[in-house]
N, C-alpha and C positions, 0 to 999 in steps of 0.2 A: 876566632870563632864569633859568629854574629849572636846577637841577643836571642834571636829566635832559636838558633841551633843549641845554645846554652840552655835555654828553657826546656827544650825537647830532651836533651841529655839529662837534665835534672829530674824531669817527670818520669823518666824511664829507670831511674835508680831503684833497686829492690825495696829499700826501706820506705821510699816515697810511694811506691805502688801499693805496698801493704798498708800504709797509713790511709791512703785514698780508699782502698777496699774496705778497711775497718770503718771509716767514716760513712761509706755508702751503706754498709750493713746496719750500723746504728741508726741511720736515717730511715732505712727500710723498716726496721723494727718499730720506730716511733710512728711511722705512717700507718703501719698495720695496726698498732694499738689504738691510734686515733680512729681508724676506720671501724675497728671493733667497738669502740666506745659509741660512735655515732650510730652504728647499727643497733646496739642495745637500746639506745635512746629512741630510735625509730620504732623498734619492736614494742617498747613500753607504750609509746604514743598510739600505735596501731591497736594494741590490745585494749587500751581504754576506749578507743573509738568503737571497736567491735562489740564491746559490752552493751552499747546502745542499740545494737542490731537485735533482730528477733532471735529466739533460741534456735530456730531452723538454720538460719544463716550461720550462727556461731558454730553449730555442730558440723555444718557443711565445710567451713573453711578451717576448722581447728587443726586437723592433721596435715593440712597443706601449707601452713605457714612456715614450716622448716625448709621449704624450697625457696631459695632466694628470689627466683623470678616471680613467684606468686606474692611473696612479701612486697616486692617492688611494685607489682601491678596494683595492689590494694593501697600501699602507701602513697603512690602517686595520685590515686583517686582521692585520698584524704587531703593531700596537699592542694590538689586543684579545687576541692571544696572550700578549703580555708581561703585560698587566693580569691575566690569569687564570692565570698561571704561578707562583703563590705557592709551590708545592711545590718549585720549582726553586731557590729561595733558600737551600735548605739546603746547596747546593754553590756558594758564592759565586765560587770561582775559575773555574768553567766556566758560570757563570749566563748570560752573553751568548751563548755558543756553543750551549748547551742551548736557549735561547729561539729561536734561529734554526732549530735542528733541529726543534723542536716546530712552528714556523711552517711549515716545509717539509712536515712530516707532515700538518698541518692543511690546507694548500692541496691536497695530493694527494688527501686523503679527502673534500674538499668537492666533491661531484659537481656541484652546482649552479654553484658558482663556476667550475669547470673547463669546464663546458659554455658558460658565458658567455664565457670567455677564448677558447675554440675558435671560437665564432661571431664574436667580435670580430676574431680573426686572419683569418678567412675574409673578413670585410668589408674588412679592410685590404689583403688580397691582391687583392680585387676592385678596390678604389679607396680610397686614403687619404682622399679627400673624404667617403666614406661615414661614416668614423669621426668626422670633424669635425661632421657633422650629428648623429650620435649624441651626441657631447659636448655640443653645444648643447642637446639635449633633456634630457640629464642635469642640466646646470646649472639649467635651468628647474625640473626636478623637485626638486633640492636647495633652490632658492630658495623654492618653494612649501611644502616640508616644514619649512623653518626658520622659517616664519611662524607655526607652531604654538607656543603658549606652553607653558613647562614644566608649569604646573598642569594644562592640558588633558591632556597626555600622562600625567602621573602619575595622574589620575583614571581614565583609560581602561585603563591597564595591568593593574590587579588583576583585571579581568573576563576577561582573556585570558592569564593567567599560564601556563596549561597549553597554549596554542595555539602551539607552537614553530613549526609549519609556517607560520602566518600571520605570525609575527614575522620568520621567515627571508624570507618573500615580501616584506615591507615593507622590510627592511634591504638585501637584495641585489638587488632589482628594478632593472634597468637599462633605460631607455627605448630602444626600437628594437632591443633584443637579447633581453631576458627574454621568455618566453612569457606570454600572457595579459595581464591588466591588474593595475596596482598597487592594492592594497586599502588604503583610507584609513579612519582612525577617524572618529567623528562630528564632531569638531572640524575635521578636514581636509575632509570633505565639505561642511560648512556654509560654510567659507571659499571653496571652489571654486564653490559655487552663488552665493554673494554676488558674487564677482568676475565670474562668468558673467552675472549679471543686469546688472551694470554695463556689460560688453562689449555685451550685446544692446541695451541702451538707446542706447549710443554708435552702434552700427551702424545702428539704426533712424533715429536723428537724421541721420546721414549720408545714408541712403537717401531720407529724406523731403525732404532739400535737394538731391537729384539728384547727390550726390557718390558715385557708384556704386563707383568704384575703392576709396575709403576704406571704404565699407560692406562691400565684399567682403573687404578686408583685416581689418577688425574681426571679421566673422563667422568668418573663417578662423582668427583668433586664438582665438575662442571654441571652435572645433572642437578646436584643438591643446591647449587648456586641459583638455578633458574626455574626449577620446577614448582616453585611456590609463589611466583610473582606474575604480574601482568602490567601492561602499560595504561596510560590515560587514554591513548587513542588506539584505533584499530591497527594503524601502521606500526606503532611501538610494540604492541602485543604480537603482531605478526613476526617482527624481527626477533623478539624473545623466543617465540615458538620455533622459528626456523633454526636458530642456534641450539635450542634444547633438542630438537630432532636430530641434529648432527651429533650431539653428544651421546644420545641414545644409540645411534647406529655405530659410532666409534666404540662405545662401551661394549656393544654386542661383539664387534669384531675382535677386541682385545679378549673378551670373555671366551671366545672360541679358541683362542690361542693357548688359554690356560685351563681348558677343560671344564669351564663353568657354564655347562649347557643350559641349566635352568635360568641362570642370570641373563644368558644371551637371549633366550626366548622372551623373558620379561621385558628386556630393553627394546627388542624389536617390536613387541606388541605396543609398548608405550609410543614408540616412533610412528607406528601405523595409526595410532589414535590421532596423531597430528597430520600425517600425510598418508592416507589410506592406500594409495597405489604406489608407494615408494618401493621401487624394485630391489634396492640394496637391502632394506629392512626385510622384505619378503624373502629374499635369497638367503640372508644370514639366519633368519628364523627357520627356514627349511633345513639348512645345514644342522642347526642345533637340534631340530626335530629328529633328524637322521641319527645323530649320535645318541639321542635318548631312546631310539627305537620306535619312535612314533611315526611310522612310515606313511600312514594315511594322511596325517597332518602335513608332512613333508611334501607329498604329492599335491595336496591342495594348494600349498603356496607356490610350488613350481608352476602348476597349471595356471594360476592367477597371473604370474609374470608372463607366461607364454601367450595367454589369451588377451592381454591388455594391449590396446593399440598405441599406447603412449610409451611402451617399454623399448628402450634402445636395442638395436640389433645384437650387440655383443652380450647384453644381459639376457635376451631370449636364448641365445646359443648356450650360454652357461646354464640356464634353467633347464633346457632340453637335455643337456648332458647329465645334470643332477637328477632329472626325472627318470632317465634311462637307468641310472645307477640305483635309484630307489626301487624301480620295477624289477630289477635283477635281484636285489636284496629281498623283495617280497616273494618272488618265485622261489628263491632259495629257502626262505623262511617257511613257505607253505610245504615244500618238500620235506624239510626237517621235521615240521609239526606232524606231517602225515606219517613219518617213520616212528615218531615218538608215540603217537596215538596207537598205531598198530602194535608196537612192542608193549605198550601199557595194557592194551586190551588182551593180548595173549597172556601176559603175566597175571592179569586179574582173573582170567579163567582158571588157570592152574592154581593159583593161590586160593581161589574160592573153593576148589575141590579139596585142597589140603586143609583149609580152615574147617570145612564141613566135616571131614573125617576126624579131625582132632577133636572137635566139639562132641561128635557122637561117641568117640572113644572115651572122653573124659566123663561123660554123663552115663556111660554104660552101667557103672555100679549102683546108680541111683534108680534104675529102672526095675520094676518087678520082675521076678524070675521068669514068669510065664510070657513076658514080652521080649526077653533078650534074644531068643532065637530069631525073631523077626528082625531085630537090630543087626545080628550077625549076618543074616542074609543081605541086608542092605549094604553093609560094609563090603561084603564079598563082591556084590555087583559093582560097587564103586572102584574096587581095586582090579577089576577085570577077571573075575573068576578064581578058580583054585580049589583047594580041599575045603571041607567044611570047617568053619571057624568056630572056636570055643569062645563064647562070650566072656567067660571068666578070665581069659588071658588079657583082656583090655582094661587098663587102669587109667 
């Protein structure tokens, strides 16, 4: 037996596997303890710096610091302040205090950061669960950004050295909070498009196998991958929007297969915001409207397909068939509605008569004696004649 084979056999022995697992567990525990220790130190450092901020800012951020992404956002701001505060080193005795004061001044003057913090506070006051969702999106954004190689970033930076607004947008952009979309460099766009292509292929494979729930999930992941970013150039943004539109349409198609009508409408509407005359998005939304009983909306989408000069012939044919089906459903609905209204009207007439008699009968003993004969005559007329009614018999 070769040395390599002997080593493999040794490593596969149960006691060796257990020992290796125990070692990994102990290492993981030590790493977790170290991370927790570093986190506590960071929190203490940040708390001391925040004490130099105004009372309004302290009140604003106090309940938000339990969310790791907000802690990271502010702690990075503090570290960046310290890194760029070389002039403060001339006074070593007050260096730490002066750094904290400069941090407080920097936070207060950073209108973009303050607006983000205010919006995060509003989300927290509305529902803490909202912040958890924003944090999840932020972690995804960080994960995607960290996939960029240092060489790619260094090559792109010289071309944008003067574009401070773009750099601020990239560094401070927070998913679900910051306005607009996050702008990526060429390397980031390429990576997102490649990952999107993989997700699309996975979704198509699930769809073709009839696994529509999994297809819907994969297409939704594709939407979440692309709906918050844009490129540096018009062409990059066009490529991202084109793939996002495909994900929306595929998401709608899968949603139709699993009776998610509202999701299908929303997905198609988003696709039409990108491509207003897209016949597939219009057709799938019309189908979803049909299932929801919104026949007028379905008709409008079918007619838009038919009237468009850019619609392919087969799409027009399908839209005409869909429109005919909707019109048939509309006629049937009108007939059913007419029957229901007629029946309801008849029942209302008879029930009105019964209610009137019942009320008169119940109130008979409350009416003075000299007026009861008139009431009896009224009841007699309502019941269609007969012998004289004794008012005292009605209770």
